[in-house]
N, C-alpha and C positions, 0 to 999 in steps of 0.2 A: 083775796083781793091783791092784785099786783100793784106796784107803785111805779108810775112813770114820771121822771123828772124832766121838765121842759124849760130850758133856758132860765135857770135860776129860780123857777117856781116849782112847787110840788103839787101835782094833781093826781088824784086817785083814778086809776083806769084799769079795768079788767083786760088782761092780755087777749083773752078770747074775744072780748067785745071789740078790741082794737083790730084784731085780725078780720073780724066780720065787717067792720066799717071800711077797712082797706079793700076787701073783696067787693064791697058795694061802691067802690070808686070815689070815696070821700077824700078830697084833696087834703083837708086839714089832718085827717088821720094818717095819711101817707107822709106828710111833712113831719108829724110828731114821731112816726115810726123811724124815719131816717135819722132824726135827732137822737133817738134811742140807740140805734145800731152804731152810730158814730161815737158814742160815749165810750171812754176807756175805763170807766169804773167797773169793778168786778160784779157788783149787783146788777148794773145795767147790762153787762155782757150776758149774765144769766137770763135776764128778761128778754134780751134780744134773741137769744137762742130759742127760747120758748115761743117767741112770736114767729120766727122763721119756720119753726116746726108746725105751727098752727095754720100757716097760710096754705092755700091750694097749690098743689105741686104740678098741676096739669096745664097751667097757663104759660105760654111761651111767647115772648116778643122777639122781634128781629133786633138783635143787639149790634149796633154799629159803632165801632171805635173810630175816633177822628183825631188826628194830630197834625201839627204844622208849626212852623216857626212863628214867633210873635210878630204881629203885623200882617200876617198873610191873609187875614180876613175870615178866621174860623167862626167868629160869632155872627158875622153877616151871612156867611154860607149856611150856618145852622138855621138861622132865622128864615132865610129864603127857602131852604129845603123843607123846614118844618111847616111853613105856611102852605107850600105846595102839597105836602102830604095831607094836611088837614083838609084842604079843598077836595082831596080825593077820598075823604071819609075816614081817615086814619087818626088815631090818638097818638100823640108824640110826647115823650118825656125826654128832657135834656138834663144830664148829670155833668155839670161843668166843674173842673178842678182848677182852683186858683193857687198860684204860688204863694207860699208863706214866707214872711221875712225871717232871715236867719238871725236878725238882731232882736226884733220885737216879738216875733212869732205870729204876728197878725197877717190877715189877708183882706184885700179890698172887697172881694165877692160882688163884683159889679156886673155880672153877666146879664141879669135881668134888665139893667139899664141899657145895655147894648142891644138886647133883643126886645125892644119896646113893643113891637107889634105882636110877636109871638107870645109874650108874657100876658097879653090881654085875652088870649084865646081860651075858651072853656075846655077845649080838647088838648091843651098843651100844659105841661108841668115842667118848670125850670127850677133846678136845685143846684146852686153853687156850693162847693165844699172846699175847705182849705187843704192843701197837700200836706201841711205840717212837716214832719221830717221824713215822710215816705217818699222813696225814690221810684222812678219808672213812669212818672207823668200822671199817676192817678193817686187818689187818697186811699188810705188803708182799708176802708170799709165800702169802697165804691161797688164791689161785687155784690155785697149784701143789699145795697141801695137798688141795684139793678133788679134783684129778686123781688124787692118790694114793689117796684114799678110794674113788673110783670104781673104780680098778684093783683095790682090795682087795675088791670085790664088795658094797659097801654100796648099799642100794636108795634111801635118802634121806640127803642131806647137809644138815644145818641149820647155817647160818652166822649166828652171833649177833654183832652189831656191838657196839662199845664202849657206845653208848647216850648220845650227847651232844647230840642235837638235830637241827635241820633240814637240816644239811649232809651227812648220812650217805647219800649216793646212790651211792657207788662199789660197794657190795654188789650193786646192781641190775645191774652190768656182769659179774657172775660167777654170777648165779642165774637160774633159770628162772621163779621166782615170788617176789615180795617181799611179806612180811607186815609190817604196822606195828602194834605194840601200844600202846594208849593206856590211861590211867587214867580212871576216872569223874571227871566235872567237870574234865577236862583242857583244855577249850577250848570254843569256840562255832563258828558257821558261818564267821566271819571267819578264825579260826585254821585251819579246815578247807580254805579255798580258797587258803591260802598256797602259793607255789611251793616247789620243793625236794623234800623227802622225801615230802610229801603227794601230789604228782602222780606219784611213782614207785611208790606202793603199789598192789598188785593187790587186796589185801584188808586192811581195817582192822579190827582186833579190839580191842574195848573189854574189857579184863580186869577181874577182881575184881567181876564181876556177881553178887554174892551178899550175903546179910545186909543190913545197913543201906545198903550201897552199890549195891544192885541197881537201885533207882529212878533214882539218879544215872547209873548206867551206861546204862540205857535211854534217858535224855534225851540223854546224850552221843552215843550211837550214832545217834539220830534226827538230831541236829545235823550229824554228819559225813555221814550218808547224804544229807541235803539238800544239803550242800556239794559232795559228789561229783557230783551231777547238774549242777552249774554248770561243772564242768571239761570241757575239750574231749575229746570221745570219741577214744580211741586205736584205731588199726587192729587191734592185736593183742588187742582185748577184744571178746567177744560181748556181747549184751544182758544187762544186769544186773551188769556189772563196769565198774570196780572197785566193791566193795560194802563195807558196814560191818556188823559182827555183834558180839554180846556173847558173852563166854565167861567161865567161872570155872575157872581152872587149878587152884585149890585144891580145888574140889569136882568137877573134871573134867566140868563141865557145858558143853555147847555144842561140845565138841571133835569129836564125830562129825559134827555139821552143818558145822563149819568144814572138816573134812577132805573131806567130800563136795563142798563148793564148790571146794576146791583141785583135787581129781581132775577135776571137770567142766571147770574152766578149762584144766588141762593137756591133757586129751583134745581139747578144741576147738582148742587151738593146734597140737597134733600133726596133727590132721586137716586143718587149713587152712594148713599149711606154715610157721607162725610159729615153731615150735620150732627147726627147722633154720636159718631165717634169723636168728633171735636169737642162736643159738650161733655162727654164722659171723661176725656183727657183733661179738660179744664177743671172738672170737679175734683179729679185726683190731684191736680196741681195745687188747687186752693186748700185741699185737705192737708197736703204736706206743708204749705206755707203757714197755715194756722197752727200746726204743731210746732213749727219753728218759732212763731211769735209767742206761743205759750211758754216755750222753753226759755226764750229771751226774757219774758216777763218775770221768771223766777229769779233772774239776776238782780231785779229791783227790790226783792224782799230784804228786810233789815239784816237777817242772818247771813244771806248771801253777800250783801254789800260789805258787811263787817269782815267776813272771811276773805273776800276779794281784796279789801284794803290791806289786811294783815299780810297776805301773800305778796301783794304789790310792794310793800315796804321791804320784805325780805329779798325780793328780786332786785329792787333799786339799790339795796346795800350789798349786792353781790353774794349773798348767802346761799342762793339757790338759782338754778338755771331757769329761764322763763318757760321752757317747754316742760320741765319737770314740775314746776309750780302750777302750770295750767292743767296738767294731767291730775295732779293732786286735788285741785279745786273741783274738777269735773267728777272725780271719784267721790268726793265728799258731798257734792250736790246730788249725786244719784242715790245716796243712802237714805 
């Protein structure tokens, strides 16, 4: 019998039974499983690995990464898009990453409050998670949470990043398609050709294209459409992609057209083999990242911290060169 610890309480639960309940689309089992995989405890990591191995491997959802600056309307867009997809008979999971305070370490986790209508839907699942110290706009275990949502039978998984700017490219390593939301008058052609998040986007959506902002949104969309033509064409893109479009999440205008472009791109990538190749490359990427994290975790072991502190004192005293000390520490760690 495996033990699953849930938010301060201990409840006995068979991992095989938990996997079965997730496969049966039980929301409470899915929520508990995500809590388990997000835990940093060694025993929980072992249980999480066993759970992931016990899940069905043949279920695939459309993974959509979504980023944008704070205030651009990501939550409103996700709710409007999610409600539209549910009306079309699809099940939608939302994995939202909230920024964590560098002072207290806490997060608000208020995405369910923002997505009031979507959170009430039986075919929707919203899970906010703290970013903690993880960079790149996503939480450390977001990829594993995506796997759990796929096993739970969701058709579309929306991964909302923290929303801090140009460096949020890690989400592209766990999604099939990457959307970038921009606000009207948020930049010009020069901003559009900047490397980083811009060149990772498959579709750029200029939100808030309504009312007094509609004209500005159209100008911004035209600017970015021109900038995208200057970027080097990617092998995984058909003609016309990446593209820029205007939407109004508040008025639900342009969502149907945006979803049609998403479906067309996904279908083209499936037919031309890019879907499988991208997922295989992502699996290799996360394998390497997990190895790195496990190696970094060894630095927190008492023996390693003691040796690191001792060598740090020698370096500070000028008794040994930093590079020599670093090599000595790595050699000792590898024994």
